[in-house]
C-alpha positions, 0 to 999 in steps of 0.5 A: 247864073251863078254868082259870082260871074267870073269872066277870066283874064281875056273876057275882063280885058275886053270890058270895063269896071262900070260895064260889071257893076250894070251887069251885077245890078241887072243879074244879081241886083240883091247881092251884097256889094260892100258893107258898110260900118254904121255905128255898131252895126254892119249895113249892106249895100246890093248891087243894085243900090250901088249902081243906083248911087252911082247914077246920081253921082254920075249925073251931078258930075256931068252937070260940072263938065265932067266927060270923057279924058277929064280928070276927077281928083279924089282927095278923101279918106276911104268911105263908100262915097270914094267908091261911088264917085270913082265909078261915077266918074268912070261912067262917064269916061273921066279918069280919076286921079286919086290923091292920098289924104296924108299927101303934103301940102307941096304934094298935093300942089305938085299933083293938081298941076300934073293932072289939071283936073276939072273937078276935085272931090274932098271927103271933109272941110278940111281937106277941100281947104287944103285943096283950095289952098294948093288950087291957089297957089297952083293957079290950076284954072277952072278947077271946081272943089266939092265936099263928097262927105256927109259933114260940112254944111257950116262950112258953106261948102257945096256938096256933090250930091245932097242925097248921095247916102239915100238912093231914090230912083236912079235911072239905070238906063241912063247909066247903061247908055253912058256905060256903053260909050266907055271902051276897054282901051280908054283911060280909066285912072291914074295912080301916083307913085310913092315918091320914095325916089323923087317926086311922084309920077302919075301911072296912067292905066286903062279900063281893060288892062287894069281888070285883066291885071287884077284877074291875076290875083283871082288866078293865083289865089284859087281861094278868091274864085271858091266862094264869096269871101269877105275882106276889111278895106282900110286903104283908099283907093288911090293906092292901087291894092286898095282899089283891087280889095275894095272896088275891083276884086268886088266886081270881078269875083264877088269879094265883099269888102266892108268899109269903116273910114274914120268911124271904124278904125282898123282894130274895130272894123276887123272885129266887125267885119270878120274877114276871111281873107286880107291884105296888110302892109308888114308894118301892121301884121307887125303891130298886130304881132306886138299886140298879141305879145303884150296881152299874153304878157300883161296876163301872166306867166302862165299865158306866157308859157302857153304863147310860147308853146303854141308857137313852138307846137305850130313851128314843128307842125309847119315843118313836118316835125312830129309833136305832141298830138294833145297839145296841138288840140288843146294848146291853140284852144287856150291861147291862140284861138282867143287871142286871134278872135280878140283882133279879128283873126280868127276866121282868116283864111289867107293874109296877103303882105304887100307893099313892102317886104315882111320880115320873115320873124314876123311872118313866122310868128303868124304862122305859129299861130295858125294865120296863113300869111303869103308874100306878094309882090307887084308895082304901080306900074303893072296896074297892080296884076301879081308880078310874083307871089307865094302860092300854098298854105304856110309857105316858108318866108323869105321869097315872093313866090312864082309868077301867075301864069301869062308873066314873064320874069327875067334878071338882067346882068345887074340883077334887076327884076324885068317883067313882061305881061300883056297888061300894064300901065300905058305910061306915065302921065305927061312924062314920055321920058320917063315912060322909055326909062322903064317900059322897053318897046318890046314890053319889059317893065324895069322894076327897079327892084333887084332879085335873086332866084333861089329854088325856082322863086323869086327872092326880093334883094332890095330897090337898086338904088338903095344899094350901099357901097361902103368906103371898103368896096363892099356893096350892101343890101340895106333892106335885108339888114333893116328886116332883121332889125324890124324882127324885134317887136320894139323896132317900128322902123328901121333905116340903115346908113352907111354908103362911102363909110366905113361901117354901117349904122341905123336909125330906129324907130321905137315901138313906143307902146310896146316899149311902155308895155315892157317898161310897165311890167317891169316897174320902170318909171321913166322921168323925161323922154323914153328914147333917153332912158338908159333902160331903153337904150339897153333893150335896143342895144340888145335888139340890134345884137339880136339882129346882128348875130343874124348878119354877116360881119359887113352887115352888122350895124356898129351904132344906132340912134333912136328917133324920138318920136313916132313917124306919121304919114302926112304929117309934114316933113315925116319921112315916110310914105302912106304905106310907111315906106321910107323916103331915105333922103328925107330921112337922112335930112330930118335926122342929119344930126343923129347920123352924123353923130354915129360917125364922129369918132371915125378919125379918119374922116375928120382929118381929110375933111379939116384938111381940105377944109370941107364938111363931113359928107353926107350919106349918099342916099337917094 
């Protein structure tokens, strides 16, 4: 039997992830399921190892009352125990509820109350304490909190499986007997939405539909079927794309994930793993682009000149313009290949950018260095099938490509993207009203995103709720403006305001690493906060001018302010999610003074507010 054994969409719809695990352990026991970073080494785990560890975890969970339909929370950073415990809970018919380790105390309490778990698994003593506090404040009855990590014994916390890291004699027949009781139509897990439009909602996904949905990635990106590829996994499986790359695609297509966890941050993980396929959120691609540019600049004028020459020549090749054959061979060897090798990008054959829109500037930069970046699009509610994605090598930036076979897309009268395909979520957990608001009786899913067609490909315009209508009646998609601003390597994040106002303004999160490198290269010494420096303000003003030159007059940003610190997912009150999606209303509340300061010169607004004795209105952002 050939490995991997790909069942196709119809076959996957009729099975479960634990069943696939048992099949792989039976037919391909010594093939690599995944690898972990241990010190300076990669340690491979076979399918037999994986299944044995899952058996041990499932036996322990069963002792705590875990069974069909019960909810099991996993609140941990990415680690191999995450994968093992997830599969163990599914093998017992339980519903896995992954919670981001960066969740605030408020969110954690809200999610625990929503899913009402029988068991909560923590990755560290600190995370166990957060769970205990949220459990106490929400008074969730009957909840048991256990550690899944190796550490924490000194905190007198109970571990799920004392010997989880050393499988000994797991009874696979016992696992088989339980797995066969789990049916494809049964619920497998709950994925909580990012909460950018309000409190997170739990999307319930069944076994068979998720596997079939994930298979659209295999079918759409033929590379995944050509041979077992390697990927470095950094997103925890509570993100449905993280689940695809860490758990599901390895089961259905033989993708080999490398897991580093906290011991191997992403830059080190990439160097260890040497991946051939990667999923990145756009901000990470932007950070690595900034690093490459910074390294070239630090090496002097010749390196800067060679990098510019490389990208120019590569651009010519991308768009089929004649270029110097000698430079085509020599320049990449001198500059791009060494730079890519240093950051672990040198073996990449495919990079899927997802989770948010990537700026055309960032995508073009990587294309010019020879990294095949494509833009994909999907939603939590689609059970993380591909709704639309680019195909081919080095596609032009700006679109999200075409739908895979079996997926229908249409735009309603307002341009909202509607999707219909057989494998989507079952609905929001305990929220039938919210489910009916997005999923019609005839199977059309309202994505909440506005799009348009361009030469047969879908273009993502913006979230429907985020459109800005100025006081002059102009409707503007802020994401287009923000993408232009983020095209600068000095801008980490940009958020545009202007609803009900005469003009647009922006809050900019500086890329402090890039700015410090720029200051150092020019011999600037900064006393006090970086964002107060006249040199930095002039630099950022220049970046805004460059972005404005790409925009129509009504889209141009008339003023900006710099956020005084780097935004951190998980820091209490910071207005970004774990994948760096912006919570716009929280962004406004967090930096209201900076926003209002940009409109303090609007004399008409002041006069009206003064005459009516009302405060100056807040930006109507949601």
